[in-house]
C-alpha positions, 0 to 999 in steps of 0.5 A: 570266722565263717562259722561265727558269721553263719551263727550270727546270721542264723541268730538275726534271722531267728530274731526277725522271725520272732519280731514279725510273728506279731505282725502277721495275719492269723485266725484263732478259734475258741469254744465254749459249752452250755451248762447242759453239756454232759461235762458241765453237768458234772462240773456243776454237781461237783462244785455244788457239793463243794459249796455245800460242805464249805457252807458248813465247814470252811476247812473241809477237804473236798476232791469230788468227781462226777460221772454222767451217762444215760440216766445215771449220775455217779459221784465219787472222790475224797471228802474229809469233814465233820459235817455231812451233806445230802449228795443225791439231793444236791445232784437232783437240784443241780439238774433241775437248775440246769433244766433237765426236768423232762424225761424226754431229755434222756435224764431228769432231776426226778427219774435219774439214778444216783450212785455215790461212793466217797472216801476220806482224804489220804492221810499221806496227803493230809500230813503235808497239807494240814501243817500247824505252821502253815498250809502246804500245797495239796499237790505238786503242779504248775498253774498258769494265769493270763490276761490281755487288753483285747476286751473290757474284761481283759480276756481273749476275744474268741473265748469271751464271745464263745462264753457269751453265746453259750450263756445266751443260748441258755438264757433264751431257752430258760426265758421261753424266747426259743422254747424248743431249745434243750439244755445241751449246746456248744459254740465256737468262734473264729477271730481274724487277727492283724498285728495281734489285734482282733478284727472280725469274726470269720466263722461261728459254729453252734450246736444247739439241742432242740425238740424234734418238732422244730425245723432246721431253717427256723432254728438257724434263723432265730439263733442268728437273730436272737443269740448271735447278733446281740452278742457279736454285732460289732465283729460280724461282716458280710463274709462271716460264715455260720455253721448252726447244727451242721448235721441238720438235727441235734435232738439226742444230747446231754448224758444220753448222747455222750457221757460227762466227767468232771474236769474235762473242759479245762480249756473252756474253763480258762482262756480258750487255748490262747494261754498255756495250761498246767493240766489240772482241772478246778471243779470239785476241789477245795482251795487247798488244792493249788490246781484251783487256788494258784490258778486263780491267783495267777489270773489275778496277777496277770489281770492287774499287770495288764490293767496297770498298762505294764503289758498288753498281754501277760502270762503268769506261771506258778509251780508247787511241790506237795506239802511245801508252802512256797512256790518252787518257781514264779515266771512272768511272760509278757510276750515282748509287750511289757513297758518295763523289764520282766525281771523287775516285774517278776520281783514286783509280783513276788513282793506284792502278791501272796503266793503261799496256799494259805495266804492265797486262800485268805487274800482271795477269800476262797473258803466261801461257797462261791464255786458252783457259779464258776462251773459254767461259762468260764472261771475268768472274765466275770467280776463276780469272782474275787480273783477278777479284782484289779486292786493292786494296780497302783502298787505294781506301778510304784514297785516297778519305778523303784 
């Protein structure tokens, strides 16, 4: 009897601890990087190559990896297509678009070395993917999608603000508003939450690459005025702390300062750490790779659920087996914020949303050359992408009533 009472007491305390987690005060941080960051250079080149193939061949199989170091770009991977594209030309165009046009930056579109080494997709993979009756998953794996009601775009506030700051850094550089800035940069935003509601920014961290003739005091002041305040004014307080170029100087950047690699910024690409992550990156992969397409579908599902006000927060997990079309699992987690039973919500998801790879590709229209735009400032939270549509709200509401 005492043992049963003890177990009951432990269970009650456990439930109480979970119920009070949402009522606590906590800080949460997310980071973003500019399009000139070494890893993002690589993501953009890989996705630009994918787009170039899809323009000519919507069924191209692309798994493109890029490495950037010093003054050299190395492009490798597996591509199967009846068409060819000029990989070197695409890499140089991408560098130019980012703003690496000056040899003083360590790498430029005109003087960099470009090495390519490509092969075709493994026939062992192809026989499971390119089936006559359907399209099998391009790999095993698990993918997550997330949405919450913290922002208009239904993204977590820390990553949303981080992306907007880094995008603003590039904007003021390209428009000549802060002409001394160079392409590389990072930011990090820390938000104070109370009862799971974002209240204020406690800390902003920015690293902005710059020319050698600008003094740090001017840079700090102008970044606060031209970059941070327009984006963050609603959440800034007199206690907000700023750490801008904390070492005092950031002249050497880009691949000259640090090597870059495709797929190394997966948390920046998704939800800033607020949601779980399956582990697979997106960039350089055609949509037959469920690492990419199923992650987009999972975000689409989660966003529609939150937009329908069926939950304040929602995370979707999908899992696949290589060569098999149907997902091996579908999981819906609303973190106790759902207005309906999660089992009923899961059944509604399975009924309404296509989850086989071929059906996902057709439903989201993923064989178009849309991917270079995803490769900086996040794959989620911008309405220019088809997976951000909230076109299934009414169907979801009706389905959970049944």
